[in-house]
N, C-alpha and C positions, 0 to 999 in steps of 0.2 A: 533580620536584615535592617540596617539603617536606611530609611527611605526619605528623600527630600520632601519638604513640606510644600514646596511651590511647584514642583514639576512632577506630574504623574508619570511613573515609569511603566513601561509595557509589561503586561503579564504574559503567561505562557501556558501552552497546552501540551499534553502528552503526545509525542510523535507517533509511536506505534507500540503496541503491546498486546500480548495474548490476554491479559487481564488488567483491570485498572487497579491502581494502588488504593488502599483504604486508609482512612485516618485511624489513629490509635483508638482502641476500644474505650468507649465512654458513652454517656448519653449523647444523642445527636445534638449539635449546636442549634439553637433556636433562631430563625430569621427574625430580624427586627423590621417591621413594616408599619410604622405609625402613619396613618392617613394615606398609605401607599396607593390605595385604589381610588382616591378622590381625584377628580379632574383638576381641582384647585389646590394641587399639592403645594404645601408651604415648605419651601426648601430651608428657610431659616429655622423654622420650628423643628424640622427634621434634624438639621445639623446640631441644634442645641441639645437634642436628646441622645446624640451618639456618645458612646463611651470612649475613654482613652485605653482601648484594648485592641489586641490583634484580631484580624478577621478578614473577610472577603466582602467586597461591595460590587453591585451590579447597576449599571446605568440602563434605563429602560425608556423606550420611546412611546408615542401615542398608540401605536399598533401593538403594543405589548411585546415588542421585539427587544431582546437583550443586546444592547449596542456594545457594551464593554464590560469585562470582568477584570477586577484587580484585587490585589491583596495589600494589607497594610499592617505595620507594627502598631500604629496608632490610628484607628479608624476616624476619629474626630478630625485630626490634623490632615490626614490624607484626603478624605472626601471633601473637606472644606477647600482644599487647594484647587479643586477644579472650578470653583465658582468665584474666582478672583476676577478682577476687571480685564486683565491681559492674559489670554490663554497661552500655554507653553508652546503650542505649535498650531498651525492652521487646521490640521487634522483633528486635534483635540477640541479646537474651537467649534468646528462643524459638528462634532459629536455632542458637545455640551449644549449647543443650540437646539438639539432634537430631544434632549432628556426631559421627560415629564414626571418621572418619579425614580426613586432609588430603592434598592433593597440591600441590606447588609446582614451578614451572618458572623456572629462573634465566635472565635475559636479559642482554645486553651493556649495555643502557642503560635508563633509565626511559621514554624515548620508545618503544623497542622493546616494553617491557612494556605501555605504553598501547595499542599496536596489537594485541598478542596478547590483552590483556584484552577489548577490544571485539569481536574476532573470536570469542572463546569465548562471550561473553554473547549475541552475535547468534545463534550456533548452538545454545546450550544453554538460553537463556531462564531463568536461575535464578530461583526464586520470591522470594528475598530481595533481589535487586538492584532498584534503581529502573529501570523499563523504559519506554521510549517505543515505541509501536506502530510496527512496520515500515510504511512507506508506499511508494507509487510514487516513482520518481526525479522530481526537480524538472524542470519543463519549461523549454525554452530557445527563443529565437528564432533561426532559422537564416537566414543569407544564403548561398545556395548558391555553388558554385565554377563555375557555368555562365557562359559569355561574357556572357549577359544574366542576371545573378543574380536568383534568385527569393527572396522572403521567405516563411518558413513556420514554423508551430508545430512544435516538435521535442522528442522525449523519447527519451533513450538516450545512447549513448557519443558524446562530443564529439571523438573521435579521427579522425572522418571528414574528408573534404575540405570546405572551406567555412569560414565564420566563424560562431561561436556566441556569443550574447549572453545573459547571465543568470548563475545560474538565476533564474527568476521564482517567486514564492510560489504562483501559481495559473495555471491555463489562461486564466482571464479576463484576467489582467494581460498575458499574451503577446498575446492577441487584440486587446486595446485598443491595445497598442503597434503591432501590425500595421496597425490602422486609421489610426493617426497617420502611419505611414510611407506608407500609400497616399494619404492626403490631401495630405501635404507633398511627398513625393518621387515619388509615382505609380509605385511599383515593382510588378511583377507578382507574383501569388500562384498562377498556374496551374501545373499539372504540366508537366514538360518535354515529355511526349508531346503534350499539348494545344498547347503553345507551338509545337512543330515543325510542326504540321498546320493552323495558322490561315491562312485566306485573307483574312479581313477583321477589323477590330477588334471586340472583344467588348463586352459591356454595360458592364464596368468602365471602359473607355476613354470610353465615351459619357457616363458620369456623373462623369468627371474623377478616377478612382481608379487609372488605369494609363495610361502614355504609349505603349502599344502597340508595343514593340520587335519583336513577332512579325511585324508587316507593315511595318516600317521607317518608321513615322510619326515615330519618333525614331531618330537614328543610334545605332549600337552604342556609339560612343565617348561620346556625350552620356549615354546610359543608364547606362553603366558609371561615369561621373563622378557621376551622381545616386546610384547604389548606394554609391559610396565616401563621399559626403556623408552618406548615411543611416547608414553604419557609424560615422562620426565623431560624428553626433548621438547614437547609442546609447552611445558612449564618453564622452559628457558635454561635447563641444565645441560647445555650443549657440550661444554668442555668436559664436564664430569662423564657424560656418555661416551665422548671420544676416548677419554682415558680408560674407561671400563672396557671398551671394545679392544683397545690396544693390549691391555693386560691379558684378556682372555685369548687373544691371538698368540701372544708369547707363550702362555701356558699350553695351548694346543700344539704349538710348534715343538716345545720341549718334550711333549708327550708323544711326538712323532705322529700326531693326528693332522697330517698335512692338508687333507681335504677340508677339515673344519677350519684350519688356520687360513686357508685360501678364501673360504666364505667370509670369515671375519675381516680379512684384509680387504675384500671387495666392499663389505659393508662400511668399513672405516673410510675407504676411498670415496664412496658415494656420499657419506656424511660430510667429509671434508669439502667435496665439490659444492654441496648445498651451502655450507657456511661461507665458502669463498664467493658464491653468487649473491649471498645475502649482504650486499654492500652497506645496507642500513643497520647492520647488527649493532646492538648496544651491550656494553659490558654490564650494565645494570638491567636485570631481567624483569623489573617491575612493569606491570601493564600500564600503558600510557595512551591517552587520546590526545590528538593534536587538532586544534580547531582554528581555521583561518577564515577571515571574513574579507570579501572584496566587494566593491560596488562600482557601477558604471552604467551610464545610459538609463538612470532611473531604476535599475534593478540591483538586487543584492544576492550574492552567492555565499553560502556557508559551506566550507569544505571540511569534512571530518576524516582524519586519518587515524588508523588504529595500530598500535604496537602491542603484541601479546607475546610474552616469554622472550622479549628482546628482539623479536622478528617483526619487521614492518610488513603489515598485511595488505596495504593499499588504502584507498580512500573512496569516499562517495560525496557527491555535491547535493546541496539542498537549496531551493529557491523560495524564500518566504514571501508571503503577500502582506499588504498593508504596512509597508515600511516607510511610507512618505514622511520625511522630516526626522527620522530616527537615525542616530549616529551608529557607526559600526560597533561601538562598545555596547550600545543598547541591544542591538540585534544579537550580538554574541551572548549577552546575558539571558535574553529570552530563549535562544536556542538551548543553552545549557539547562535552563529551568525545564523546558519542554522535554528535552531528550532524556535527562537523567532521572526524572520522576518515574519513568517506566523501564528504561534500559539500564543494564549493569554499569555501575560507576567505578572506574579504575582508581588506583591509589594516586595517580598523577594525571592532571589535565593541563595541557599547554595551550594558551590562547594567544592570538595575534594582537589582542588589545587588552588593556586592563579593564576589569569589570567595574561598573559604577559602584557596586557594593560587593566586595568579595566574601561577605558573610553568607552570600547565596550558597557557596560551596559547602560551608559548614551546615547550613540548613538541610541541603539535599543529603549530605552524608549522614546527618543525624536521623533523617527520615528512613534511611536505608540501613542504619546500624553499622556504618563503616567509617573509616577515616580516609580523607582525600585532600590533596593539596593542589592549588591552582598556581601556575607560573606563567607570567606574561613576557618575561625577558630571559629565556633559557640560554644556556651556554653549551658548547661542545656539540655532540651529536644531536642533542635535542634542538639546538638552533638550526641545524641542517634539516631536521624533520620539519620544523615550522616553515622554513624558507621553501621547502619543496611543496608543502601543503598550500602556501600562498600562491606559488606559481600555478599549481593545479586549479586553485580557485579562480585565478585570472583567466586561465584557458577555458574552464567550464563556463564562466560568465560570458566570455567572448563568443563561444559557440552558441550559447542560449540566446544572446542578443541577435546573432546572425540568423538563427532559425526563427526567432520571434519576428524579426524584420521581414523575413520571407513570407511567413504566415500572415502578417498584418497586410503586406502588399497584396496578397491574393484576396483577402476580405475587402480591401479598398477597391480593387478592380471589380469585384462583384457589385459593390455598392454603387460604383459609378455607372456600370452597365444597366442596373435596375433602377437608377434614380433614387437611391436611398441616401439618408444623411451620412455624410463622409467625415463628420467630426470624429477625431480619434477616440474620445471617450464613448461616443455612441457606438462606434464600430466595435470597441472592446466588449460592449455589452450586447451586441447583436446576437439574437437567439433565432436559430434556423431549425425548423423541423421538417423532416422528409418522410413521406409515407409510401409504402409499397405493399402489394398483395402477393401471396405465394400459396400455391396448392399443387397437387398432382392429380390432374384430371378431375378436379373438384373435390378431392379427398384432403382432409386435414387442412382446411383453409385457415391461414393466419395472416394478420396484418402486422407490419412493423412500423415503428416510429423511432428514428434516430435523431440525435440532437448535435448541432454544431454551435459552439459558443466560445467566446474568449479565444478566437482564432484556432480552435482545435475541436476534434470530435470529443464528445462527453459520454463515454459508455455507461457511466453510472445513471444517466438520465434516459437511456434507451427503454422502450416499452414494447411488449408484444400484446396483441389482442386476438383472442380466439373468436372466430366468426361463426355464427350459428344462425339457423332459421332462414337461410337463403337457398336459392336454387344452386346446386353444386356447379361450380365453374363460372358463376355470374360475378365477374370482377367489379362491375359497376355497383351492384348491391353491396358487395363486400366493402368497397371504398366508401359508400354512403354510410354504412354502419359504423366503421371505425371513425370517420370524421365527425359523425353525430355524437358518438360517445366521447371523443376527445374534446371537441369544441363546444359541446353542450355545457361542460363545466366552465368554459370561458364565458359563455353567455350568462350563466348563473352567478358569475363573479367568484367562482371557486378556484380559478386558475388564471394565469397570465397569458396574454396573447403574444405569440411569437412575432418577431419582426418580419419573418419570411416563412412561407409554407410551400415546400416543394412537393409535387405530386409526380410519382413515377408513372408517366403515361401521357397520351396525347389529348386531342380535343375532347373525346368522350369522357375521359377521367376528369379533366379540368371542368367540364360542364357539370358533372355530378358534384364536384367540390363547390362550384359557384352556387348551385342550388342549395346545398347544405348551409353555406355561409349566409345566403340571402334569407333562408328560413329562420336562422338563428339571430339575424340582425347584426351580423359581423361584416366588417369591411372586406371586400373581395380584392382589394388592391394588393394584398400580401400573397395571393395565390399565383403560383407559377408551375406549369406543367413541364416535364422534361421528356420530350418525345424522342424516341430512339431513331438514330439515323440508319442508313443503308447497312445491312448486315450487322446491325448493332455496334458498329465501330465507334469507339470513343473519339470525340472531336467532331462528329457529324450530327450531334443532337440539335434539336430545335426547341427553343423556349416558347411555350404557349401561355398567354396571359388570360386571366378570367375577365379582365376589365376592357377587353376589345382592343388592347394595344396590338400593334402589328407583330407577328411572330418574329423571333430573332434567331438567326443562325450565326453564331459567333466565330466558328472555325477552330481548327486544331491549335492555333497559336494563342488562343485566348486564355489568360490565366483565370478569368472568371469562370469560363466554361469548365476548365480542368477542376476547379474547386467544386462546382455543381456536380460534375461527374463523380468525383470522389465521394461526396455525400450521398448521391443516388446509389452508387455501387455498394456503399456500406449499408444502406437501407435494404438493398436486394440481398446482400449476404446475410444480414440479420434475420430477414424474413425466411430465407431458405433454410437456415439452420434450425429455426424454430419449427417450421413446417415439417422438416424431416424427423425431428425428435418427436413431435406430436404423432406423425404417421407411424413411426416405429412403435411407439407406445400402444397405439390403437391396434396395430397388427399383432403385437405380442399378446395383448389381452385377448384378442380374437383367437389366437392359437390355443390359449388355455380354454376358452369357451367352447372350442370345437371338440374338446376331449370329453367323451361320454362320462358322466358322473361328476363333472366339475361345474357347479353352479356358482352364483354370485358370492355366497358366503365362503365356500371352500376356496374360490379364487382369491378373495380378499385375505383369507388366512395364510395362503401360500405366499402372496406378495408381501404381506406384512412380516412373515417369519423370515423370508430370505432377502428382504430389502429391494424387491423389484423382480422383473421378469428374468434378467440375466442370472440373478441368484437362484431362481427356481430352475432355470435351464442347466445350471452347473451343479445342482445338488445331486447327491447320490440317492439310490432307492431307499436306503436306510434313513437318510435325513428326511426325505419326503414322507416316509411312513410315520415319522415322529410328530407330524403335524396333526392336530386334532381333526378328526373326521376323515383322514386319509388312511385307508387300509393298505396292507402290503400289496394286494393285487392292484389297487388303484395307483399306488406309488409307482409300481412297475410300468403301468400303462402310461403315466405321465412322463416317466423317464425316457421311454422309447419314442413317445410322440414328439418330444422336443429335441430329439437327436437329428 
């Protein structure tokens, strides 16, 4: 890819994939790190030693954090471009000011550099790269390899047996397609175990959604032919399928097989209705992706629409971070690089903006071993697709800005009530943790910690703590233990201090928290207890402070209190689910221990063999007896004890 020598372009990361792509087989590229670990890093000497070769570079700060990852066709020219007098943008200027050393890795080609760059960004998540949130892999529609193929929603590796169609932009698009195939081709959706054990047709056959191959209402050959026609339909051969059905209907009619002719007539009518409803149908059945970029209010939305087999399958919106100062063309380029390193690349990609360097498409296609074309000024139906994708991007961005504004307003209200810094950037980074204790009459005590940051709950940061060594039911001791464990790390410098710490409880719980913070030498100003109101009704809570401020009762109309209640309720939910799982596990293990002849070793063998207690409970006597150390007599005893 031709890269400008004066302006560093944004790099990209893999959006989502079951597995990371790998570089072509060869000896691993060697990182170049001359004087990289010295505090007096000589940038001029480093630049002078860089080769005019493709590769990947990394900007690193004083704390050894990778700030930015990029690729280059010419490492010497690209890396040198960052250290000119005038930075290309304020964001790049801030980043370069923090750089204390660099690392580069030479690759054999720019395509190899692209793959390495995206793998590094995916694992390191550098703060100055444009980043698209990792998401689940895209769903597919699967036509199984069974003699009587089943259609099913599928997510995962497509290297298994069977035919896979997609990817689809959403689960809804897959399920809608499955409904079409049921109506037109009457293919089964039941599990193979259900199929093998049917003795009479199911309800789906009665309502005309399945031809019941399970009980031979349709022959295996005819059903397989219908499955093959469904596959052709998914591949875009709609007109051919329509002509085939019509021809078969005429043949059946001439043979006086009127019942068969009627079935084919209904099938053709259902298919015609589907094609009529598919207003975005394209005469060219090539798979196509349409990508539109919209920006407003300081945010950017990338909307991806998918066309497979000539059928428009819908779209999905993405909201990248770290896009300050980047043009929509740059954002589009980064999205394409991130998305197609891992996701299937169609023969045609339509974009709302021209790419800064369209050689990116060739690089990606080369790495995937395919051919693909990028078009920024489409005509005909493709232009309509792009316009629709643009409108959907605008709507998604407007909704996101509205929701973001509402969330920001709640955080601002909370900051004002608690006398916190109300600067927008400070509020965006405000980190709130809430702690709760849960147990059942002292059994299976667990503490939960949930996190609110960036105006939203952050489930990936939630934590549970098993509480042990206390008197059962002593909530104060449990709270002391969890706070000591969590904030001992803060006192030791191994963790950051939240901007606000919420405690689910009243004066007693807050006093325990105050004592822990005082013992650890931490500020108690951040501690706030949430005391339940009468009958635990939301809106009647009172805020209790550890620093002797007067308790606050904000009332049901307070946006700040509603946010606090949401965080508190999430901590309570998270604690209860953890406690119940722990209690169930303990009780199930106890049920095994109560069986005569089951000691620790046999219990461990059973649990390991069947993957947990539920597997043991569902195992047959023969399966139980196959475990080492379990006799037929003991297997029978276990079987009936767990019923």
